[in-house]
One Martini backbone bead per residue (centre of mass of N, CA, C, O) as a GRO file, in nm:
protein
  235
    1MET     BB    1   0.704   8.440   8.819
    2GLY     BB    2   0.670   8.239   8.567
    3ASP     BB    3   0.330   8.279   8.570
    4ALA     BB    4   0.317   8.520   8.426
    5PRO     BB    5   0.161   8.688   8.200
    6ALA     BB    6   0.135   8.762   7.883
    7ILE     BB    7   0.238   9.016   7.646
    8GLU     BB    8   0.043   9.148   7.362
    9LEU     BB    9   0.129   9.302   7.043
   10ASN     BB   10  -0.089   9.372   6.747
   11GLN     BB   11  -0.078   9.617   6.533
   12VAL     BB   12  -0.023   9.890   6.705
   13THR     BB   13  -0.210  10.195   6.723
   14VAL     BB   14  -0.173  10.546   6.814
   15ARG     BB   15  -0.387  10.828   6.792
   16HIS     BB   16  -0.362  11.196   6.764
   17GLY     BB   17  -0.538  11.245   6.532
   18LYS     BB   18  -0.289  11.263   6.289
   19ARG     BB   19  -0.106  11.147   6.510
   20THR     BB   20   0.145  10.909   6.567
   21VAL     BB   21   0.251  10.763   6.888
   22LEU     BB   22   0.201  10.453   6.803
   23ASP     BB   23   0.404  10.172   6.646
   24ILE     BB   24   0.332   9.829   6.656
   25ASP     BB   25   0.358   9.525   6.546
   26ASP     BB   26   0.523   9.284   6.722
   27LEU     BB   27   0.477   9.195   7.079
   28ARG     BB   28   0.645   8.997   7.335
   29LEU     BB   29   0.604   8.981   7.699
   30THR     BB   30   0.798   8.766   7.960
   31ASP     BB   31   0.977   8.909   8.125
   32GLU     BB   32   1.040   9.013   8.458
   33ARG     BB   33   1.243   9.258   8.356
   34ILE     BB   34   1.138   9.566   8.209
   35GLY     BB   35   1.250   9.825   7.990
   36LEU     BB   36   1.200  10.179   7.913
   37ILE     BB   37   1.341  10.381   7.651
   38GLY     BB   38   1.358  10.739   7.591
   39ALA     BB   39   1.245  11.007   7.484
   40ASN     BB   40   1.046  11.246   7.499
   41GLY     BB   41   0.776  11.127   7.312
   42SER     BB   42   0.837  10.812   7.222
   43GLY     BB   43   0.593  10.615   7.376
   44LYS     BB   44   0.613  10.490   7.663
   45SER     BB   45   0.351  10.571   7.814
   46THR     BB   46   0.154  10.466   7.605
   47LEU     BB   47   0.232  10.172   7.620
   48LEU     BB   48   0.171  10.126   7.914
   49ARG     BB   49  -0.138  10.221   7.899
   50CYS     BB   50  -0.223   9.977   7.718
   51LEU     BB   51  -0.185   9.738   7.937
   52ASN     BB   52  -0.466   9.859   8.123
   53GLY     BB   53  -0.661  10.061   7.943
   54LEU     BB   54  -0.596  10.374   7.942
   55VAL     BB   55  -0.529  10.291   7.643
   56THR     BB   56  -0.668  10.271   7.324
   57PRO     BB   57  -0.638  10.148   7.040
   58SER     BB   58  -0.687  10.245   6.712
   59SER     BB   59  -0.523   9.980   6.637
   60GLY     BB   60  -0.547   9.661   6.719
   61GLN     BB   61  -0.380   9.450   6.982
   62VAL     BB   62  -0.413   9.392   7.343
   63ARG     BB   63  -0.270   9.136   7.550
   64VAL     BB   64  -0.353   8.964   7.864
   65ASP     BB   65  -0.368   8.651   7.906
   66GLY     BB   66  -0.578   8.682   7.641
   67LEU     BB   67  -0.676   8.965   7.708
   68ASP     BB   68  -0.854   9.226   7.600
   69THR     BB   69  -0.820   9.551   7.693
   70ALA     BB   70  -1.095   9.658   7.549
   71GLN     BB   71  -1.294   9.408   7.659
   72SER     BB   72  -1.134   9.335   7.966
   73ILE     BB   73  -1.066   9.565   8.178
   74ARG     BB   74  -1.118   9.450   8.465
   75GLN     BB   75  -0.935   9.194   8.441
   76VAL     BB   76  -0.677   9.341   8.361
   77ARG     BB   77  -0.660   9.532   8.620
   78ARG     BB   78  -0.611   9.284   8.815
   79LYS     BB   79  -0.324   9.212   8.662
   80VAL     BB   80  -0.257   9.542   8.619
   81GLY     BB   81  -0.048   9.751   8.776
   82PHE     BB   82  -0.050  10.117   8.808
   83VAL     BB   83   0.224  10.356   8.821
   84PHE     BB   84   0.253  10.673   8.835
   85GLN     BB   85   0.452  10.942   8.799
   86ASP     BB   86   0.241  11.096   8.984
   87PRO     BB   87   0.133  11.054   9.301
   88GLU     BB   88  -0.095  11.271   9.306
   89ALA     BB   89  -0.271  11.123   9.087
   90GLN     BB   90  -0.328  10.865   9.296
   91ILE     BB   91  -0.385  11.028   9.557
   92VAL     BB   92  -0.714  11.063   9.738
   93MET     BB   93  -0.683  11.004  10.026
   94PRO     BB   94  -0.610  11.124  10.349
   95THR     BB   95  -0.502  10.842  10.436
   96ILE     BB   96  -0.322  10.569  10.427
   97ALA     BB   97  -0.541  10.360  10.501
   98GLU     BB   98  -0.751  10.469  10.296
   99GLU     BB   99  -0.578  10.430  10.043
  100MET     BB  100  -0.533  10.127  10.069
  101ASP     BB  101  -0.850  10.045  10.094
  102LEU     BB  102  -0.970  10.122   9.821
  103GLY     BB  103  -0.883   9.892   9.635
  104LEU     BB  104  -0.976   9.654   9.820
  105LYS     BB  105  -1.278   9.722   9.810
  106ALA     BB  106  -1.310   9.690   9.501
  107GLN     BB  107  -1.254   9.367   9.543
  108ARG     BB  108  -1.434   9.256   9.781
  109LEU     BB  109  -1.293   9.220  10.045
  110PRO     BB  110  -1.239   9.121  10.336
  111SER     BB  111  -1.135   9.272  10.614
  112SER     BB  112  -0.915   9.072  10.699
  113VAL     BB  113  -0.765   9.075  10.417
  114ARG     BB  114  -0.716   9.376  10.404
  115ARG     BB  115  -0.543   9.393  10.657
  116GLU     BB  116  -0.318   9.195  10.579
  117ARG     BB  117  -0.230   9.332  10.316
  118MET     BB  118  -0.167   9.606  10.436
  119ALA     BB  119   0.056   9.520  10.636
  120ASP     BB  120   0.246   9.390  10.430
  121ALA     BB  121   0.291   9.640  10.251
  122LEU     BB  122   0.384   9.846  10.461
  123GLN     BB  123   0.628   9.681  10.544
  124ARG     BB  124   0.773   9.654  10.262
  125PHE     BB  125   0.751  10.006  10.234
  126GLY     BB  126   0.802  10.152  10.515
  127LEU     BB  127   0.479  10.223  10.666
  128GLN     BB  128   0.462  10.121  10.933
  129GLY     BB  129   0.254  10.285  11.178
  130ARG     BB  130   0.109  10.514  10.947
  131GLU     BB  131  -0.199  10.498  10.885
  132GLU     BB  132  -0.292  10.804  11.007
  133ASP     BB  133  -0.147  10.951  10.811
  134SER     BB  134  -0.099  11.186  10.583
  135ALA     BB  135  -0.086  11.137  10.241
  136HIS     BB  136  -0.024  11.461  10.160
  137LEU     BB  137   0.239  11.496  10.376
  138LEU     BB  138   0.432  11.351  10.232
  139SER     BB  139   0.691  11.271  10.078
  140GLY     BB  140   0.784  11.190   9.780
  141GLY     BB  141   0.895  10.900   9.855
  142GLU     BB  142   0.646  10.820  10.023
  143LYS     BB  143   0.435  10.841   9.805
  144ARG     BB  144   0.560  10.624   9.626
  145ARG     BB  145   0.531  10.394   9.838
  146LEU     BB  146   0.226  10.412   9.860
  147THR     BB  147   0.156  10.337   9.568
  148LEU     BB  148   0.291  10.075   9.569
  149ALA     BB  149   0.137   9.949   9.810
  150SER     BB  150  -0.148   9.974   9.692
  151ILE     BB  151  -0.093   9.786   9.448
  152PHE     BB  152   0.035   9.537   9.586
  153ALA     BB  153  -0.220   9.466   9.766
  154MET     BB  154  -0.382   9.362   9.495
  155HIS     BB  155  -0.224   9.138   9.345
  156PRO     BB  156  -0.078   9.158   9.087
  157ASP     BB  157   0.108   9.028   8.820
  158ILE     BB  158   0.164   9.328   8.717
  159LEU     BB  159   0.402   9.599   8.708
  160VAL     BB  160   0.350   9.940   8.616
  161MET     BB  161   0.604  10.207   8.557
  162ASP     BB  162   0.614  10.564   8.543
  163GLU     BB  163   0.870  10.719   8.642
  164PRO     BB  164   0.944  10.633   8.963
  165THR     BB  165   1.236  10.828   9.000
  166ILE     BB  166   1.196  11.140   8.930
  167MET     BB  167   1.174  11.249   9.254
  168LEU     BB  168   1.454  11.112   9.326
  169ASP     BB  169   1.714  11.069   9.482
  170LEU     BB  170   1.976  10.861   9.517
  171PRO     BB  171   1.881  10.718   9.774
  172GLY     BB  172   1.590  10.675   9.671
  173ARG     BB  173   1.668  10.499   9.421
  174ARG     BB  174   1.806  10.276   9.583
  175GLN     BB  175   1.561  10.201   9.754
  176PHE     BB  176   1.371  10.133   9.521
  177ARG     BB  177   1.538   9.900   9.414
  178ARG     BB  178   1.526   9.726   9.676
  179MET     BB  179   1.212   9.690   9.657
  180ILE     BB  180   1.180   9.557   9.358
  181ASP     BB  181   1.355   9.309   9.338
  182PRO     BB  182   1.167   9.100   9.530
  183LEU     BB  183   0.926   9.107   9.356
  184PRO     BB  184   0.693   8.873   9.220
  185GLN     BB  185   0.642   9.052   8.993
  186ARG     BB  186   0.611   9.169   8.702
  187VAL     BB  187   0.827   9.437   8.559
  188LEU     BB  188   0.749   9.765   8.419
  189ILE     BB  189   0.977  10.032   8.307
  190ALA     BB  190   0.986  10.375   8.276
  191THR     BB  191   1.303  10.545   8.199
  192HIS     BB  192   1.603  10.763   8.273
  193ASP     BB  193   1.728  10.546   8.469
  194LEU     BB  194   1.979  10.347   8.380
  195GLU     BB  195   2.069  10.218   8.647
  196LEU     BB  196   1.796  10.063   8.705
  197LEU     BB  197   1.852   9.827   8.473
  198GLU     BB  198   2.021   9.659   8.625
  199GLY     BB  199   1.941   9.318   8.573
  200PHE     BB  200   1.768   9.319   8.344
  201GLN     BB  201   1.655   9.132   8.070
  202ARG     BB  202   1.494   9.385   7.925
  203VAL     BB  203   1.515   9.644   7.661
  204LEU     BB  204   1.344   9.922   7.531
  205VAL     BB  205   1.361  10.133   7.244
  206LEU     BB  206   1.213  10.440   7.186
  207ASP     BB  207   1.106  10.598   6.866
  208ASP     BB  208   0.853  10.755   6.744
  209GLY     BB  209   0.665  10.501   6.841
  210ARG     BB  210   0.906  10.292   6.815
  211ILE     BB  211   1.112  10.025   6.778
  212HIS     BB  212   1.469  10.053   6.791
  213ALA     BB  213   1.524   9.854   7.041
  214ASP     BB  214   1.604   9.503   7.157
  215GLY     BB  215   1.739   9.390   7.477
  216SER     BB  216   1.979   9.428   7.654
  217PRO     BB  217   2.083   9.668   7.848
  218ARG     BB  218   2.356   9.725   7.707
  219ALA     BB  219   2.251   9.729   7.410
  220ALA     BB  220   2.020   9.935   7.442
  221ILE     BB  221   2.182  10.173   7.556
  222GLU     BB  222   2.373  10.203   7.326
  223ALA     BB  223   2.155  10.257   7.111
  224TYR     BB  224   2.052  10.517   7.249
  225LEU     BB  225   2.318  10.680   7.253
  226ASP     BB  226   2.357  10.671   6.951
  227LEU     BB  227   2.091  10.826   6.891
  228VAL     BB  228   2.157  11.083   7.039
  229ASP     BB  229   2.423  11.147   6.889
  230ALA     BB  230   2.292  11.169   6.608
  231ARG     BB  231   2.092  11.398   6.671
  232GLU     BB  232   2.313  11.601   6.766
  233ALA     BB  233   2.474  11.609   6.499
  234ALA     BB  234   2.217  11.699   6.316
  235ALA     BB  235   2.147  11.986   6.465
   0.00000   0.00000   0.00000
């Protein structure tokens, strides 16, 4: 995991019309497990989407392993796998096998390699033996596991996840944590599930599109709770 590429943001702003939704001076991310927390609309999802070119900065530069996400989008997306907040937005094929094979075919891999990667990913995420099941009739937790398996099978260096536990109950959230802990990739997660961040190396607190705090999970969560308390007291 130590060889995962660095992520760098330099003077990055993202604007929607006249409104600035992200404003980052300089940020370098190299830790293996990184969390993003903050209120809805704080800029977490926008920051994550900048990392694989889903969002292009209005100004500034985002680089992954030295590659500019605006100029080298295909290479960047091979390095950065993105798991959407809503699995329904990511699942497009009728069966689990077809959904798994979609991204692998896009990488132009031989069928033998695709089968091997599919089997490994399905085993890892607890969907082995269900290749012909309908992808759209899975439970919410199973759909989440399928999206993770599909991205994992493509062997990205970095996994970026936007609110991956939002639809999961407590057992589902704990199961999700057990699945991501041993993953070899660098993992970045935007979440409201503060318990999920235990054991992470670094947590960023976003507020109004800016980095409000940056540190260990304990320090960052305390800073976030203080921010929430201050906002409530001022309301």
